[in-house]
C-alpha positions, 0 to 999 in steps of 0.5 A: 825114880828116887832109887835110880837117882841115887844109883847114878850118884857113883863117885860121890857121897850123896844123901837124899830124903826118901820119898820126897825127891832129891832134897839134901838131908840136913845130916850125914847118912849113917850105917844101920846096925846089923839088926836093922834090915835094909831094903833091896829093891826100888819099891822099898825106897819109899818112906826111908829117911836117907839113902846114900852111896859111898864108893870108898871108905875115904869118901865115907869118912869125909861124909862123917858116917858111922861104919861097919867093920871092914869084914861086914862091908863088900870088898870093893865097889860102891856101898848103898846105905839106908837110914829108916825113920825110927831105926836106931843105931848106936850113938846116933839115935835119941830116945825120949823116955817119959817116965823115970821109974823102974821100967823107964830107968832100966830101959835107959840103962841098957839103951845107953850101954848100947850107945843110944842118946836118951832124954829122960823125963818125969812128972817131978821135973828134970832136977829130980833126975840128977842121981840117975843122970850121974849113973847113966853118964854123958849119953843121958840128959833130963828134960820136961816130957814135952822136951823129951818128946820133941828130942826123940827119934822114937819114944818110950812111955813108962808112966802109970796108966792113970798118967797117960793123959799127961803125955804131950801129944803134939811133939810125938806126932808122926813118931813111934812110941813104945808103950810099956803101961799096965793097968793096975786098978788099985793104983790107976782107979777103975776104968770101965772100958778096961774092966769090961774088956772093950779096949786095951791099955795100948789102945788108950794111949793110941787114942790119946796120941792119934798122930803117933804110932803106938807099939806095945813093949816091955810090959810083961817083964820085971824091970830088973830083968831088962838088963840081966836076961838078954842073950845073944841071938840064937841062944837056946835060952833066949827069952822072948817078949811080945809086941803089938801095933796097928803099924807094922813099922812100929812093931818092927822097931820094937823087934829091932830094939828087943833084939839089941837088948837080947830078946826074941820077939813075938808079934801078937798083931794089932793093939786090939790083941795086946790084952793077951799080954796084959796083967793076970794073963799066962804070958805076963811076967814069966820067963819064956822063949818064943814058942812058950810065949806063943803058947801062953798067948793062945791060952789067954782068956778075956 
């Protein structure tokens, strides 16, 4: 088994591609942030991008890893490390943000603060993002939408709904994509399937990106509050945000991202249920904790 192979690798820094056998991974494996849970049994090994054992800090340093403080490590013995596809950790994960308006720019600001690399794209060309890049600093760069999508470990789509058909599909195949879109018919034009409740905004994006894993995120919070409303885990006044996805791993990615931003998560379920947090519903745009968000979602009518 893959996990047995790794467990036999005591005494050396080793990394393997999860789920496809003993293949060398092209980059060093790295520590996950504390908010990104690691598996603890062989059955969890499948689907993980890289797994490694490092017996001592010296060997870990030689492998070029990024590490938790000593208080967060076992005092002795080998240390197993997991890197899950799309599971971000500061300084090592690249986020492609397609859409550099209010929401996209605010997500970029917080992501850079947390140590992520961000690649920004808009419809007007990379040269129009110079001022934003100057503000964001060296962890940010500008590109075309296709280039940002290709560079991304996971992506954020933050464009008007009418522009989702312009999102490049091929470079986002297989990737988790966080969908922030909302339907404003005054801006987007009337879309009969949405007007008549036959589909949700995130389902529209999933239909356009059939090889991607779409998850709703950041669509029911004011842009400026993304960087100001976060609170530490366990805080009494911690705000909650909703997500929904047809892929559990995509919803989990959003939950980890929310947690890093300082928000709790309420998982609505499938994309078909994401209408509950769309425009003009009780949960839309209001500050609420997890219990209040759950209650507002339950009140929603279609």
